[in-house]
C-alpha positions as a Markdown table, in Angstrom:
| # | Residue | x | y | z |
|---|---|---|---|---|
| 1 | Met | 0.2 | 11.7 | 12.0 |
| 2 | Glu | 3.4 | 10.8 | 13.8 |
| 3 | Phe | 4.1 | 7.8 | 16.0 |
| 4 | His | 6.7 | 7.9 | 18.9 |
| 5 | Leu | 10.0 | 6.6 | 17.5 |
| 6 | Ser | 11.7 | 6.4 | 20.9 |
| 7 | Thr | 9.9 | 3.0 | 21.7 |
| 8 | Val | 10.8 | 1.5 | 18.3 |
| 9 | Leu | 14.4 | 2.7 | 18.6 |
| 10 | Thr | 14.5 | 1.0 | 22.0 |
| 11 | Leu | 13.2 | -2.1 | 20.7 |
| 12 | Leu | 15.8 | -2.0 | 18.0 |
| 13 | Ala | 18.6 | -1.5 | 20.4 |
| 14 | Leu | 17.4 | -4.5 | 22.4 |
| 15 | Ala | 17.4 | -6.6 | 19.4 |
| 16 | Val | 21.1 | -5.9 | 18.8 |
| 17 | Val | 21.9 | -6.7 | 22.3 |
| 18 | Ala | 19.8 | -9.8 | 22.5 |
| 19 | Ser | 21.5 | -11.7 | 19.9 |
| 20 | His | 24.4 | -11.3 | 17.7 |
| 21 | Ala | 23.7 | -14.6 | 15.9 |
| 22 | Ala | 20.4 | -13.6 | 14.5 |
| 23 | Leu | 20.3 | -12.2 | 11.0 |
| 24 | Ser | 19.1 | -8.7 | 10.4 |
| 25 | Pro | 16.0 | -8.3 | 8.3 |
| 26 | Glu | 18.4 | -7.2 | 5.4 |
| 27 | Gln | 20.8 | -10.1 | 6.0 |
| 28 | Tyr | 17.7 | -12.5 | 6.0 |
| 29 | Trp | 16.5 | -11.2 | 2.6 |
| 30 | Asn | 20.0 | -11.9 | 1.1 |
| 31 | His | 20.2 | -15.3 | 2.7 |
| 32 | Val | 16.7 | -16.5 | 1.6 |
| 33 | Leu | 16.6 | -14.5 | -1.8 |
| 34 | Pro | 20.2 | -14.2 | -3.0 |
| 35 | Asn | 19.2 | -13.7 | -6.6 |
| 36 | Thr | 16.2 | -11.4 | -6.0 |
| 37 | Pro | 17.1 | -7.5 | -6.1 |
| 38 | Met | 15.5 | -5.7 | -3.2 |
| 39 | Pro | 12.9 | -3.1 | -4.4 |
| 40 | Gln | 13.0 | 0.4 | -3.6 |
| 41 | Ala | 10.0 | 0.1 | -1.3 |
| 42 | Val | 12.1 | -2.2 | 1.0 |
| 43 | Lys | 15.3 | -0.3 | 0.7 |
| 44 | Val | 13.8 | 3.0 | 1.8 |
| 45 | Ile | 12.2 | 1.5 | 4.9 |
| 46 | Leu | 15.5 | -0.2 | 5.8 |
| 47 | His | 17.4 | 2.9 | 5.0 |
| 48 | Pro | 15.3 | 6.0 | 5.7 |
| 49 | Glu | 18.0 | 8.3 | 4.6 |
| 50 | Leu | 17.3 | 7.4 | 1.0 |
| 51 | Met | 14.0 | 9.1 | 1.3 |
| 52 | Glu | 15.4 | 12.5 | 2.1 |
| 53 | Gly | 14.6 | 15.2 | -0.5 |
| 54 | Lys | 13.4 | 12.8 | -3.1 |
| 55 | Ser | 10.9 | 10.2 | -2.1 |
| 56 | Thr | 7.3 | 10.3 | -3.3 |
| 57 | Ser | 4.5 | 7.9 | -3.6 |
| 58 | Val | 1.9 | 7.5 | -6.4 |
| 59 | Asn | -1.7 | 8.7 | -5.5 |
| 60 | Val | -2.0 | 6.3 | -2.8 |
| 61 | Gly | 0.9 | 7.9 | -1.0 |
| 62 | Gly | 1.6 | 6.8 | 2.5 |
| 63 | Gly | -0.9 | 4.0 | 2.5 |
| 64 | Gly | -3.8 | 5.5 | 0.7 |
| 65 | Val | -4.9 | 7.8 | -2.2 |
| 66 | Asn | -4.8 | 11.5 | -2.4 |
| 67 | Val | -7.2 | 12.9 | -4.9 |
| 68 | Asn | -8.1 | 16.5 | -5.5 |
| 69 | Thr | -10.9 | 17.3 | -7.9 |
| 70 | Glu | -9.7 | 19.2 | -11.0 |
| 71 | Lys | -11.7 | 22.4 | -10.1 |
| 72 | Ala | -10.6 | 22.4 | -6.5 |
| 73 | Lys | -9.5 | 25.7 | -5.2 |
| 74 | Pro | -7.8 | 26.7 | -1.8 |
| 75 | Gly | -10.3 | 26.0 | 0.9 |
| 76 | Gly | -12.2 | 23.7 | -1.5 |
| 77 | Thr | -12.9 | 20.0 | -0.8 |
| 78 | Ser | -10.3 | 17.3 | -1.1 |
| 79 | Val | -10.6 | 13.7 | -0.4 |
| 80 | Asn | -7.9 | 11.3 | 1.0 |
| 81 | Val | -8.5 | 7.6 | 0.8 |
| 82 | Gly | -6.0 | 5.6 | 2.8 |
| 83 | Lys | -5.4 | 2.4 | 4.6 |
| 84 | Gly | -6.5 | 4.1 | 7.8 |
| 85 | Gly | -9.8 | 5.2 | 6.2 |
| 86 | Val | -11.3 | 8.2 | 4.4 |
| 87 | Ser | -10.7 | 11.7 | 5.6 |
| 88 | Val | -12.7 | 14.6 | 4.1 |
| 89 | Asn | -11.5 | 17.9 | 4.4 |
| 90 | Thr | -14.0 | 20.6 | 3.4 |
| 91 | Gly | -11.6 | 23.6 | 3.9 |
| 92 | His | -13.1 | 24.5 | 7.2 |
| 93 | Lys | -10.9 | 24.4 | 10.5 |
| 94 | Gly | -11.4 | 21.4 | 12.8 |
| 95 | Lys | -10.7 | 17.7 | 12.5 |
| 96 | Pro | -11.5 | 15.7 | 9.4 |
| 97 | Val | -14.2 | 13.2 | 9.3 |
| 98 | His | -12.7 | 9.8 | 9.6 |
| 99 | Val | -14.4 | 6.7 | 8.0 |
| 100 | Asn | -12.9 | 3.3 | 8.4 |
| 101 | Val | -12.8 | 2.0 | 4.9 |
| 102 | Ser | -9.9 | 1.0 | 2.7 |
| 103 | Pro | -9.6 | 0.5 | -1.1 |
| 104 | Phe | -7.5 | -2.6 | -0.7 |
| 105 | Val | -10.0 | -4.6 | 1.4 |
| 106 | Tyr | -12.5 | -5.7 | -1.0 |
| 107 | Asn | -15.2 | -6.6 | 1.1 |
| 108 | Tyr | -16.1 | -3.1 | 2.2 |
| 109 | Ala | -18.8 | -0.8 | 0.8 |
| 110 | Ala | -18.0 | 2.6 | -0.3 |
| 111 | Thr | -19.5 | 5.5 | 1.7 |
| 112 | Glu | -21.8 | 8.0 | 0.2 |
| 113 | Thr | -19.3 | 10.9 | 1.2 |
| 114 | Gln | -16.7 | 8.9 | -0.6 |
| 115 | Ile | -18.7 | 8.7 | -3.9 |
| 116 | Arg | -20.2 | 12.1 | -3.7 |
| 117 | Asp | -17.0 | 14.1 | -3.1 |
| 118 | Asp | -14.8 | 12.3 | -5.5 |
| 119 | Pro | -16.8 | 10.5 | -8.4 |
| 120 | Asn | -13.9 | 10.6 | -10.8 |
| 121 | Val | -11.2 | 8.9 | -8.4 |
| 122 | Ala | -8.5 | 7.6 | -10.7 |
| 123 | Leu | -7.3 | 4.8 | -8.3 |
| 124 | Phe | -9.3 | 2.2 | -10.2 |
| 125 | Phe | -9.4 | 1.7 | -13.9 |
| 126 | Leu | -10.4 | -0.9 | -16.6 |
| 127 | Glu | -7.6 | -3.2 | -18.0 |
| 128 | Lys | -8.7 | -2.4 | -21.5 |
| 129 | Asp | -7.9 | 1.3 | -20.8 |
| 130 | Met | -4.2 | 0.5 | -20.0 |
| 131 | His | -2.5 | 1.1 | -23.2 |
| 132 | Pro | 0.0 | 3.6 | -24.6 |
| 133 | Arg | -1.1 | 7.2 | -25.1 |
| 134 | Ala | -4.0 | 6.8 | -22.6 |
| 135 | Thr | -4.0 | 9.6 | -20.1 |
| 136 | Met | -5.0 | 9.5 | -16.3 |
| 137 | Thr | -5.1 | 12.3 | -13.7 |
| 138 | Leu | -2.8 | 11.3 | -10.8 |
| 139 | His | -1.3 | 12.8 | -7.8 |
| 140 | Phe | 2.1 | 12.0 | -6.7 |
| 141 | Thr | 2.5 | 12.9 | -3.0 |
| 142 | Glu | 5.5 | 12.9 | -0.8 |
| 143 | Asn | 5.5 | 9.9 | 1.6 |
| 144 | Thr | 6.4 | 11.1 | 5.1 |
| 145 | Glu | 6.1 | 7.8 | 6.8 |
| 146 | Arg | 9.2 | 6.9 | 8.7 |
| 147 | Thr | 8.1 | 3.7 | 10.3 |
| 148 | Thr | 10.8 | 0.8 | 10.2 |
| 149 | Phe | 10.9 | -2.9 | 10.2 |
| 150 | Leu | 11.4 | -4.5 | 13.5 |
| 151 | Pro | 13.4 | -7.7 | 13.6 |
| 152 | Arg | 11.1 | -10.7 | 13.8 |
| 153 | Glu | 12.3 | -11.9 | 17.2 |
| 154 | Ile | 11.2 | -8.5 | 18.6 |
| 155 | Ala | 7.9 | -8.1 | 16.5 |
| 156 | Gln | 6.8 | -11.6 | 17.6 |
| 157 | Lys | 6.9 | -10.6 | 21.2 |
| 158 | Ile | 4.7 | -7.4 | 20.7 |
| 159 | Pro | 0.9 | -8.2 | 20.9 |
| 160 | Phe | -1.1 | -7.5 | 17.7 |
| 161 | Ser | -4.7 | -7.9 | 18.3 |
| 162 | Ser | -7.8 | -6.0 | 19.1 |
| 163 | Asp | -8.3 | -7.5 | 22.5 |
| 164 | Arg | -4.8 | -6.2 | 23.5 |
| 165 | Leu | -5.2 | -2.7 | 22.0 |
| 166 | Pro | -4.6 | -0.9 | 25.3 |
| 167 | Glu | -1.5 | -2.7 | 26.1 |
| 168 | Ile | -0.2 | -2.0 | 22.6 |
| 169 | Leu | -0.9 | 1.8 | 22.8 |
| 170 | Asn | 0.7 | 2.0 | 26.2 |
| 171 | Lys | 3.8 | 0.3 | 24.9 |
| 172 | Phe | 4.1 | 2.8 | 22.0 |
| 173 | Ser | 3.0 | 5.8 | 24.3 |
| 174 | Val | 0.1 | 6.5 | 22.1 |
| 175 | Lys | -2.9 | 8.3 | 23.7 |
| 176 | Pro | -6.3 | 6.4 | 23.5 |
| 177 | Gly | -8.6 | 8.1 | 21.4 |
| 178 | Ser | -6.1 | 10.1 | 19.4 |
| 179 | Val | -5.6 | 9.9 | 15.7 |
| 180 | Glu | -2.7 | 7.6 | 16.0 |
| 181 | Ala | -4.6 | 5.3 | 18.3 |
| 182 | Glu | -7.5 | 4.9 | 15.8 |
| 183 | Thr | -5.1 | 4.5 | 13.0 |
| 184 | Met | -3.5 | 1.5 | 14.7 |
| 185 | Lys | -7.0 | 0.2 | 15.8 |
| 186 | Asn | -8.2 | 0.2 | 12.3 |
| 187 | Thr | -5.0 | -1.6 | 11.0 |
| 188 | Ile | -5.3 | -4.4 | 13.5 |
| 189 | Arg | -9.1 | -4.6 | 12.7 |
| 190 | Glu | -8.4 | -4.8 | 9.0 |
| 191 | Cys | -5.8 | -7.6 | 9.6 |
| 192 | Glu | -8.3 | -9.6 | 11.7 |
| 193 | Gln | -11.1 | -9.5 | 9.0 |
| 194 | Pro | -11.9 | -12.7 | 7.2 |
| 195 | Gln | -10.3 | -13.2 | 3.9 |
| 196 | Ile | -12.5 | -13.2 | 0.8 |
| 197 | Gln | -13.2 | -16.2 | -1.3 |
| 198 | Gly | -10.2 | -17.2 | -3.4 |
| 199 | Glu | -7.6 | -15.2 | -1.3 |
| 200 | Asp | -5.0 | -16.0 | 1.3 |
| 201 | Lys | -4.2 | -13.1 | 3.5 |
| 202 | Tyr | -1.6 | -12.4 | 6.1 |
| 203 | Cys | -0.4 | -9.3 | 8.0 |
| 204 | Ala | 3.3 | -9.4 | 8.1 |
| 205 | Thr | 4.7 | -7.6 | 11.3 |
| 206 | Ser | 8.4 | -8.0 | 10.1 |
| 207 | Leu | 10.3 | -8.2 | 6.7 |
| 208 | Glu | 11.3 | -11.9 | 7.7 |
| 209 | Ser | 7.5 | -12.9 | 7.8 |
| 210 | Met | 6.7 | -11.2 | 4.7 |
| 211 | Ile | 9.4 | -13.1 | 2.8 |
| 212 | Asp | 8.4 | -16.3 | 4.3 |
| 213 | Phe | 4.6 | -15.9 | 3.6 |
| 214 | Ser | 5.4 | -14.8 | -0.1 |
| 215 | Thr | 7.8 | -17.6 | -0.8 |
| 216 | Ser | 5.5 | -20.0 | 0.9 |
| 217 | Lys | 2.9 | -19.1 | -1.7 |
| 218 | Leu | 5.2 | -18.6 | -4.9 |
| 219 | Gly | 8.4 | -20.4 | -4.1 |
| 220 | Lys | 11.9 | -18.8 | -3.9 |
| 221 | Asn | 12.4 | -18.0 | -7.5 |
| 222 | Val | 10.5 | -14.8 | -7.1 |
| 223 | Gln | 11.0 | -11.1 | -8.0 |
| 224 | Ala | 9.6 | -8.1 | -5.8 |
| 225 | Ile | 8.6 | -4.9 | -7.5 |
| 226 | Ser | 7.3 | -1.5 | -6.5 |
| 227 | Thr | 6.2 | 1.8 | -7.9 |
| 228 | Glu | 9.1 | 4.3 | -8.4 |
| 229 | Val | 8.6 | 7.9 | -9.4 |
| 230 | Glu | 11.1 | 10.8 | -9.8 |
| 231 | Lys | 9.8 | 13.4 | -7.6 |
| 232 | Gln | 6.8 | 15.0 | -5.9 |
| 233 | Thr | 4.3 | 16.6 | -8.4 |
| 234 | Pro | 0.9 | 18.4 | -8.2 |
| 235 | Val | -2.3 | 17.0 | -9.4 |
| 236 | Gln | -1.6 | 16.5 | -13.2 |
| 237 | Lys | -2.2 | 14.3 | -16.2 |
| 238 | Tyr | 0.1 | 11.4 | -16.9 |
| 239 | Thr | 0.4 | 9.6 | -20.3 |
| 240 | Ile | 1.0 | 5.9 | -20.5 |
| 241 | Ala | 4.1 | 5.5 | -22.5 |
| 242 | Ala | 5.3 | 2.7 | -24.7 |
| 243 | Gly | 6.7 | -0.4 | -22.9 |
| 244 | Val | 3.9 | -1.5 | -20.6 |
| 245 | Gln | 5.1 | -4.8 | -19.2 |
| 246 | Lys | 2.9 | -7.8 | -18.2 |
| 247 | Met | 4.5 | -10.1 | -15.8 |
| 248 | Ala | 3.9 | -13.8 | -16.8 |
| 249 | Gly | 1.1 | -15.8 | -15.1 |
| 250 | Glu | -1.8 | -14.7 | -12.9 |
| 251 | Lys | -0.3 | -15.6 | -9.4 |
| 252 | Ser | 0.9 | -12.9 | -7.2 |
| 253 | Val | 1.4 | -11.7 | -3.6 |
| 254 | Val | 0.4 | -8.1 | -3.0 |
| 255 | Cys | 1.6 | -6.5 | 0.2 |
| 256 | His | 0.1 | -3.1 | 1.2 |
| 257 | Lys | 1.9 | -0.9 | 3.7 |
| 258 | Gln | -0.3 | -0.1 | 6.7 |
| 259 | Asn | -0.2 | 2.8 | 8.8 |
| 260 | Tyr | 1.1 | 1.7 | 12.2 |
| 261 | Ala | 3.8 | 2.4 | 14.9 |
| 262 | Tyr | 6.2 | 0.3 | 12.9 |
| 263 | Ala | 6.3 | -1.4 | 9.4 |
| 264 | Val | 3.3 | -3.8 | 8.9 |
| 265 | Phe | 2.2 | -5.1 | 5.5 |
| 266 | Tyr | -1.3 | -6.4 | 4.6 |
| 267 | Cys | -0.5 | -9.3 | 2.2 |
| 268 | His | -2.9 | -11.3 | 0.2 |
| 269 | Lys | -2.2 | -13.9 | -2.5 |
| 270 | Ser | -4.3 | -14.5 | -5.5 |
| 271 | Asp | -4.4 | -16.6 | -8.4 |
| 272 | Thr | -6.6 | -14.4 | -10.4 |
| 273 | Thr | -4.5 | -11.3 | -10.8 |
| 274 | Arg | -2.3 | -9.8 | -13.4 |
| 275 | Ala | 0.6 | -7.5 | -12.6 |
| 276 | Tyr | 2.0 | -4.8 | -14.8 |
| 277 | Met | 4.9 | -2.2 | -14.9 |
| 278 | Val | 3.5 | 0.8 | -16.4 |
| 279 | Pro | 5.7 | 3.7 | -17.6 |
| 280 | Leu | 4.1 | 7.1 | -17.2 |
| 281 | Asp | 5.1 | 10.6 | -18.3 |
| 282 | Gly | 3.8 | 13.5 | -16.6 |
| 283 | Ala | 2.6 | 16.8 | -18.1 |
| 284 | Asp | 5.6 | 18.4 | -16.5 |
| 285 | Gly | 8.2 | 15.9 | -17.5 |
| 286 | Thr | 8.2 | 13.7 | -14.4 |
| 287 | Lys | 8.6 | 10.1 | -15.2 |
| 288 | Ala | 7.3 | 7.1 | -13.2 |
| 289 | Lys | 7.2 | 3.4 | -13.4 |
| 290 | Ala | 4.0 | 2.4 | -11.6 |
| 291 | Val | 2.8 | -1.1 | -10.6 |
| 292 | Ala | -0.7 | -2.0 | -11.7 |
| 293 | Ile | -2.6 | -4.8 | -10.4 |
| 294 | Cys | -5.6 | -6.1 | -12.4 |
| 295 | His | -8.1 | -8.4 | -10.8 |
| 296 | Thr | -9.6 | -10.9 | -13.2 |
| 297 | Asp | -12.3 | -12.2 | -10.8 |
| 298 | Thr | -14.1 | -9.7 | -8.6 |
| 299 | Ser | -17.1 | -11.9 | -8.1 |
| 300 | Ala | -16.5 | -12.2 | -4.2 |
| 301 | Trp | -16.0 | -8.3 | -3.7 |
| 302 | Asn | -18.7 | -6.3 | -2.0 |
| 303 | Pro | -21.1 | -5.2 | -4.8 |
| 304 | Lys | -20.9 | -1.5 | -3.4 |
| 305 | His | -17.1 | -1.4 | -3.4 |
| 306 | Leu | -15.5 | 1.8 | -4.6 |
| 307 | Ala | -14.4 | 0.2 | -8.0 |
| 308 | Phe | -17.9 | -0.8 | -9.0 |
| 309 | Gln | -19.4 | 2.7 | -8.1 |
| 310 | Val | -16.8 | 4.4 | -10.0 |
| 311 | Leu | -16.4 | 2.4 | -13.1 |
| 312 | Lys | -20.2 | 1.5 | -13.2 |
| 313 | Val | -19.6 | -2.1 | -13.7 |
| 314 | Glu | -20.9 | -5.2 | -11.9 |
| 315 | Pro | -19.0 | -7.7 | -9.8 |
| 316 | Gly | -17.4 | -10.6 | -11.7 |
| 317 | Thr | -17.9 | -9.1 | -15.1 |
| 318 | Ile | -14.7 | -7.3 | -16.3 |
| 319 | Pro | -11.1 | -7.2 | -15.0 |
| 320 | Ile | -10.5 | -4.1 | -12.7 |
| 321 | Cys | -7.2 | -2.6 | -12.1 |
| 322 | His | -5.6 | -0.1 | -9.7 |
| 323 | Phe | -2.2 | 1.5 | -9.2 |
| 324 | Leu | -0.2 | 0.6 | -6.2 |
| 325 | Pro | 1.6 | 3.4 | -4.0 |
| 326 | Gln | 5.3 | 3.6 | -3.9 |
| 327 | Asp | 5.6 | 1.9 | -0.5 |
| 328 | His | 3.6 | -1.2 | -1.5 |
| 329 | Ile | 5.2 | -4.4 | -2.8 |
| 330 | Val | 4.1 | -7.1 | -5.4 |
| 331 | Trp | 5.7 | -10.5 | -5.4 |
| 332 | Val | 5.5 | -12.5 | -8.7 |
| 333 | Pro | 7.2 | -15.6 | -10.1 |
| 334 | Lys | 10.6 | -14.7 | -11.5 |
| 335 | Gln | 9.9 | -15.1 | -15.2 |
| 336 | Lys | 10.8 | -13.1 | -18.2 |
| 337 | Leu | 8.6 | -10.0 | -18.6 |
| 338 | Gln | 6.3 | -10.1 | -21.5 |
| 339 | Glu | 5.0 | -7.0 | -23.5 |
């Protein structure tokens, strides 16, 4: 899936011409957060050249999760769960089936196809299982997305609502009914869904707006973290190494990268989450530092959400965790890491 970059580049050029006084997204970060290092997830969006030849994303690469069953063979069944939905490729020629669900929107129910074709998906796991020497089968996939941040003054002038979708598609030269159009439609729809109880949500259409939302919820003494991996690998087992680090407190803002014509993040703030940095050692020697988010209160989630189906637990009974892809960002209060 590719979006037309010419329109985005034109908008960026107009932003430069329009105002020399306005801060660039990177300058805004440094102005508001002078003591907060920029995570890799933000750097590669601001500087796409950093991705050349070495960028990968953990099994939710490019905004979703890519999981192949261990017994899969060429032409067999594979399941790709992403922010744009679930596509199931049975190995036959033709377009994949597209279902508009997302593992990061917790008020949706998992589809029968999703459960049937991938009952052992490793995206979700229990907090008690996150300990040194525990093993998980994960897939690190190369992130080919090249969407970039638009300056806020430009992003604010572009409509972002379902009722103006035809205008949006026309602006970005996207053909109605195409995969790109359906993906953009789905992203907007997810952003327009009501938030679940106990959650504050916001779709940031610029880096500046993401910074403002996160700091409005957590204050400016924050740190931003993201998953980092060494290289693209096949499906393989990873072992949790010593040094799992728990971020102090249970307050965070998690921002999920969306599939869209430019960088859009689905952010939600919760007071019932725990964030961890988890060192992983792959069977082939690949090392990763994966961000894991554990939800301590899932009582407001859809009872048929994928996590409950896979883990065989009930809503609100036990903390549920999931890894985040490399292009997602977690904001937490800047406090000393606790082991």
